[in-house]
N, C-alpha and C positions, 0 to 999 in steps of 0.2 A: 503494500500499500504506501510506503515511502514513495516511491515512482511514482504511482500516482499523485499525489500531492506536490511533488514538486513539477510533474508535468503540468499541474493547473496554477503554482505559486508563479512558476516564468513566464506561463502562456499570459496570465492575466497581466503582469508587471511588464512583458512585451507592448500587449496592447494596449494599455494607458498611457504607455512612455515612447514605443514605437522601437527603442533599441534599448540596450544596455551592455554594460562593460562586463568581463568575464569576473571581474571584482566584483560587483555590485550582486553577480546574480548568485557567487560566490557566500556571501553573506545574507543575497536571500533565503538560499536553501539550508544555510549552515552547512557548508560540506565546500570541501577542497576546490582549485581551478581544476584540478584534473577529474574532479568526479563531474562537474559543471559540464565537461567539454564530452566525458563520455554521457547523461546524461542528454546533452542538447544531440548527440547523433541517432538515441533513441528516440528521442521529442520527432523526429525530423522524419523519424519513418513511420512513427504512430500517425501523424501530421498527413503523411501521403496528399493527395492532389487539393487537398484542405487550404496547406500553406507551406512554405518554408524558412524557414531560417537561417541567414545567410552569417557568415563567420568574418571579418577580416582586420587584421591587427588588432584580436581579442575583444573585437566589436562587433557583438551577435545583433543584428536586424529582421524585423518580419516582414516576409514579406506573403498578404494573404491572397490567397486565388482564390475562393470559395467564401464570401462574407458569410452567407446564413448556415452553410457547414461549419464552419469558426462559434457563432455565436451556440447552435448546437452542440458543440467540445465544450463551451463555456458554462453552458448552463447542464453541465453535467455526466455529455457526451463522454469523457474522457475515463471516469468512474465506473460506468460501464462497462469497459471490457477488463477490468478487474477479474480475478476470479477468488477464490476461499482461500487461497494464503493470503492472503487481505484481511486484519483482524477488522478493519471498518466495514467491510462486504457481509464476516461472517455475523458482525451484531444486526446490519441494514434485514439482514436474512433473520435475524430470529428478533429483531421489532417486527417484520413485517406477518411470522408471523403467528408474535404475539397481537400482534393489534386487527389483524384480520380473525382469529379464533377468537378474540374475546376472554380466555378461560387458560387455564394451564399447561404449560407445553415440558415433556419430559427430557430431560438432560443428552439420554442417551440416544433418542431419537434424534435430538438434533445434532448429537454427535455420528449417530450414524448416516444421515443423510449426509455431513458437511464432507464428510470421511475424515473428520479430524477425531481426537483422543479427547475422550472427558473431561482432561482436563484442560485442554484448550480453551474449551468450552465455559469452564469455569471463570474463568481467569478472562473472558469474554465478558463473562454475567457479572462477574464484580467492574470492569469501565462499564457497562451500559445501566448500572446502578447506580455508576454516579452522575452518567450524563442525565437522566429520567429526572432528578432531581431539580434540574434548571428548569423545568417546564410541570412544575409540581406533582410531581408521579414518584413510584418507586415500586420496587421489585417485590413482590412476598413468594416464600419458598411454603413448600409444603409435603413431609414426607408424602414421599407413594405415587403423590401430584406432579407436581416439580416446581414451576414456574410460572408465576403471570406478572403482567404490567397491570398496575393499577395508577390511572390518571383520568380527569377528565377528558369529554371528547373534544375539546380543546387543543388540551394537552396534548392527545392522542395524532391529533391533526398535525398539530406542528411538529412534533418527534417523525414523525414518517415523511413530509415533506421536507425536513431540513438534513433527514440523517437516511430515509430510506429511498427515496424518489428516484434521486439520479440514477441507483443501482437497478430500481426493480421499478421500471413510470409503466404507470399504467395503460392498455390502448382499452376505451371502452366503443364501444359497440355502436355508436350513435348514427343517425343516418346524417347526409349530406348536408341534410339542413341545421344541424343542429352547430357543426363545422360556418357551414355562410354567416346565421348569426352572431359566432365570432367574429368572426373575421369584419364583417360590418359593422361588431363594436368597436374594433380594434382602431376601424378605421374614422368611425366620426370620433371617439375618445383622441387618435394622432398619439396613440401611447408608441413609447422608444420600445425597445428591445426587451431586454427586461423585462421593459413591465409586462410585457408580451408571455416572457415566457413564464416567471412567477405569475401571473394571474389562470394562465393557462392551467398551469399545474397544478394550483390549489384549487380551483374552479371544478376540476374532471375528479380529485382527488374527494372535493366533497360530495358532489355531486351520488360519485361513487357510495360515498360512504351515508347520504341519505337515504339510497334506495335501500339499502341494508338495513335500514331503520336507528343509523345511530344519530342523532341530531344535538346541535346546541341549543340547550336550551336556559343559560343561565350570561349575564350581561358580560364583556369581557370589561372586565376591570382592569383602569391606569391607559386605557385605548380610547380618543377618540376619532368617530369614522364623521373625517371632513368634505368627505362627499355624497355624503346620505342623500342627497335632494338633488342628484346630478341626472337631470332629465332623460340622457342615453341609456344612462346605467339603469335608473328604474323601470326604464320600458325590458330593458333588456331581459331583468329578473320574472316581469311579468311571461314573457317568452319563453324563461326555462321554468316555470311554475305551470305553463301550461305543456309541455313540453310534460313533466313531472307527474303532470295529473296531483298536483299539490301543492297548497303555499309555502312558502320559506318563511321563515318565523325573521324579526328584525335582526335578530342576535346570525342568525346564519349570513344574512347579506351584507352585517358588520364585516365576519369575518373573508367571505366572499370579494370583499369592497378590498382590505388589506394592502394588496399589493399599490394601491394609490393612496395609500397615507402614509407612506415610510418616507419618504421627502420632500421639500416644497418644487419638484421637478412637475407637476399637474396642476391644475388652477383648483383650488378648493374655497373653500367657505370659511372665513374666520369667522365668523361669528357663531359657530359650534365650539368656539375654543373655549374651556372654563378658564377663562383669565383669571378669576379669583383664585381657583386651587394655581396658576402658575405662578400665580405673584405669591401667595402662601409659601409656596416652593423655596421659591428667590430670597424670599423673605431667608428663610431657612440656612438658605446657603451665604450668604453675609452674614446671617449672627456666628455662622460654625467658622466662617472666616476670621470676620476679626475678632471671637475667643481664639484665635489658634494663632494669628498675625495681627496684631492691633494696625489694619491700613485701612480707609475712609471705601468702600466698596459702596457707590452710587446707588439706593437699590431701584431707583427708578431708571437711574440709565443702565444698568444691567437687566433688568426687565423690559426695554425697550431691545437689547441687543440679544436677548435667547427665546423670549417669548415664546416667539414661530421655533427654533430653533430647538429648547425642551420640549414642547407636543411631538414633536416628530421625532425625537431622542427617547420620548418614551414609547412611542407607539414601537419603536424600530427595537425597543428591551423587551417589551411584552412577547412580540412576537419572535424573539429570537434572529430579527434579522440582519445579520450581516452586511453593511457598506464593507467595497473593497477598498483596502489601506491605501490612498492614495502619498500617507508619507512614507518614502523608502528611508531617509535618516530620522534619526528617533528625536522626536518634539521632548522626549523627558532630557535626552541633553542638550539640543537647542535652546530650550527655554523651563531653565529647570525650576523657578520659584513660579513662572505659570504651573507648571505641570504640578504643583504641590495642591495647589489652588484648586482646580481641578480634585484631584486627589481628597481633597475638601467637601468639595460638589459631588462626587461621588457618593462616600458618605452620606450626606445631607440627603440624596435622593432614595438610595437606601431607608434613611432612618423617615422620611414620609412616605413614602412608595411599597415600600420592602423589594424592589428591583434593583440588580446588579448591572453595571450598563462596563460594558465592555473595554477593554484596550484600547481600541480605534475609536469608540466614542469620547475613550476617555482622551484622545489625540486632539479630535476634534474643540472637546471642552476647553484644553489648553491655548487653544489657537486664538479660541474667545477672551479668553484672560490676559495671553498674552496682548491681543488689541487692547484691551482697558486698559492696563499696566502703562503698554507703552505714550499714552495719552498723558497718565500720570505725571511720568518722567520727563515729557519733555511741557508740558503743558506749563508750567514754571518756567519754559525760560525758551520762548517762544520769541523773545525780542529779537529783531535786527538792527544793528547798525549800519548807515551809509554814510561815510564819508570821501567826497567825489567835488574835486573842482571843475564843475563841467557845466556848462549851459543848461536851462528850462527845460527845452526841448527835449535835449541829450538825458538830464534826470528823469525825466518823464516816462522815457523809454526804459535805463536801470530799476525804474519801480516797478514796471511793467512785466519786467524777463522775472526779478527775484521774487514776484509774487507768483509768476507761473512753477516758478521752481520750486517755492517754498509753501504753497497754498495761499489764500485769504485773509485766512484766522490769522496772521504775520501781525507782531506791531513794530512795525519800523519808526526809526527814530534817525532823522538829518543830525550829524555835527560837522564842524568846522574843523578844518587843519589842524586849530588850533587846540583840538581837544587828542588831539594823535598822543598824548602822552598818557592821560588816564586809563585805568586798571578798566579795560569790559567786560567783567564779570561776570554782570546782569543780562551779559545779553550771548544769544544762539551764536550769533553767526556776525561778522562786521565786514561788512565790505569796502574795498579802499584806494583810492587811486596813492594812497601815499605810504610808507612803512610807517610801519606801530612802533616803536621802541617799551613799551611796557602793556602786555598782554597774558589776560591767565593763560593757563598750558591748556585748559578746558574747553576755550571758547576759539571757536574756527577763524580763520581770518584767510577775504578769498580778496585778490587785486582784480578789482573791477576789469581790468583788460580781459581776464580768465574767463567772465561772462562768456566771452563769445565762444567760448569751448564749453558744449553743452555735457558731451561725455567729462571731461573735466569735474563738473560742478556735482554732475550726478553721482559720479565714484567719490568723491571730496563728503556727497553730503548723505551719502549709504553707509559711511564708516562713521558719521557723528553719531545717526542710529541706530545703529546696528550693535556700537560698542558701549555708548550711553555709560559710560564710567563714572564712578565711584569719586567725587574729589573727594580726597582723605584728612579734606582741612574739616568739612564738615560730622565731620566723628572723634567722639574722644575714645581712643582707640589705645591700649595696650598690649603688651603680650609678659606668658607667665610660663617659663617653664616647669614641667609639673613629673615626682616621681612617686607620686603613692596610688593608691586604688581612686575608681573613678569618681566612687562618694567621697574620700577624702576629697580629689583634687576638688570638687564642684566646691566642698566648704572653703577649702585655704584661695581660690578662686571669687567667692562672695566674702571672705571674710575683707581683700585687698581693697575690692571695689567699694567698700562702705568704709575702712579705715582711710582712706584716699579723699574718702565725702564725694563717692561719684552717685550714689544709691543711696537712695530714704533707707531707716532701721529695719524695715519690714521684708526689704527687698528677698532678703535671704531665704524668708518664710513662706515667701509666694511663688519663690522658685524651684521649693523643697511639694508644695501644694501639685505646682501643676505636673513633677517627674512622677508625682502618684497619681496622675488621672488620665496625664497623656506621655504617648512617648514621645521623646526628646534623641531617641539616637538613630541614626542612621546607618546602613550598610554597616552593622557593628562596631562599626569602627571611630564616628563621627558622631559629636555630640552638638545639639543647639538648643539648649536652655533658656529662656527669655521670658520677660513678662517688663509690665506694666512698672515704670521708673517713676514712683509717686514725686508730684511737685517739680519736678526737672522739667526741663526745655533741653536738655543735649543726650544728641543719640550717643550711648557709650557702646561700646562694643569693648571685650575683653576673651582675647585669644590665649586657650592655654596650650602648649604642646607637652604628650605627655610619652613619647617613643617605646616606652616601655610597657605601658599599658594596653591592654585589648581597645580600650576609646584615646585612640593617641589626640583624637585633636579635639578640642572643645571649644564653639564658639558662643559665649555667656552674650545677650544683648540685653542693653536696660534699655524701652521704649519710651518715650520721656510720655509723660502724662501730659505736658502740654507742651504739643507740637505747633515748633512756629508756622505760620504762613509761609505755604508754599513749599516749604522745606519734608513734604510727606515724598518728594520726588526722590529726596536722598536715603528716607530710610527704604524706600521697595529697592535702590540700588544696592544697598545693603542685604536686605533678600539675595538676590541675582549675586552680586558677589559670593554669599554663603554656599547657593546652591550649586554654583558653578563650581564648586573647590569641591561639592559634594559627589560630583559626578565625572570629577578627575584624579583618579588614583595616583598618577606620574604627580601630579601639581603636590598634592597630601605630601607626599615623600619627601619633596625638594621642601614644603615646609617647613617641618620636624627636624633639618638641619637648618634652620635658622636661628644666629646666637640672638639678635635683636632684634626689635622692632623696626631699625632702621633698615636691618637686611631684609626685612619680612616684607615689609611695603616698596621695597626696592624690588622686590623678587613678583609681588602682587602688581605693581606696576609695569615690570617687562612683559609679565602674558597678559595681561590688556586690560586689568581687571580693577586698576584705578589709578587717579589723575593724581 
């Protein structure tokens, strides 16, 4: 089965990207580059007249010959070629038998049918037992009777669709009029290929189950049918009822419509969304984030950004519907703090709905939080200065060009040449025709002549926005060498901060209380204890180096109770820096060798984390 999984992973990636390097595919399927070459040879043989994957200097490209057949392969056709040496196909067969029979099956009978040992089937059943819990199901064993699947009709259908259908596609004996109805519906709804494939498979399965007397009789919780009033779909359901000679319950119609409710690429009726519930959910997310990391996430802004995304996220999660993972690079590594916020949101969603979102959904949530954080980081530095000894017309042209590059929301200040010696720390960028003698290291200087070079400007601004560095002068930073246990090291660090007058007298008590209610340890080697520093307006960061202890790095953050105006961006940058270090073992190793704070800050500056 590993080969079939690799085939699918590679095909989906090449369809999405068009091409890939050998190293990329090696990371994708978690195998050596030599194995990639072997798999690609076998994949080309399996594709036959459907497509061909060419290789040129370790770059693979997909050339499609038959798009319809390729869509069928991506829709599950590849799995159909698997044999019973595949654990997944054996599990699919066991599921199929259990769902169709509805009663107990004997392990020995299954082993004989599949020509494998009883021990092999027992291992498969253990995997299956874990799988069905995702659908609120369980396996029940009974002596002399065998094993059966206990799940709702809703759960059984999802198990079949997600884990059986690709191996055992239904071929229902309907007349041509039925398939004409389907084709007519697809044309009217203008569905894409993925929607057509998903809609058809679940529709055929549903009709099969309904004809066998298995009906969905309860409302599907945490699911919103946003196409309930679609006239074409309702007309189709009426025709299906006539074909079946029975009524479809609203719950059946909700289920049948689910492929159109998984994302926002189909027209939907927003009035059907329970915005009050979504608002409560986002309120919970904001509260949980604030409890863990005291930053001001604006609930109204977050609601506007997430209200539709969360609705579809809940729909997808309820149906265990997996979007394709479009993020080849790890979102967790690229945006570590945003990913932490998404992790908190994941727990908030579970707390409110009981649903556990997937890693792919977590990645997308992290992107939304990264966009929100980016606004926090740069909102306080959107001021731009212009020093230009040019005429009015030329100056107006400069204004227009700068706004075209940076956006309309910037605040532009015109300064005279006499101001060239001032400290420009309040500005994000200074555009100038004269050399600047004194300028903060975190302010970008761009000569006006370079405005004519769009590539130059774009590159410089990308560097500015992507690095978003922490100014070390905005943080009271200390460094301590430690040689005791983690608990003792914590006490030492808290005592030092209190003795130095950097934290209030109850700071240590709050840190210890937080440690008891929430884990502050990451990757078993890194600790991030943090809490509010009552009465303070300073961001205080104490860094503890304990190379001999299992928890070798401790970042203790005292979050100011009275955060200065526009200083929230600096706090976010502290979080960014800390979680950047969490995901970089090599940097952690270098940090542990630092002898003093100056060396440490120099290292962090060289690594592009502070200025």
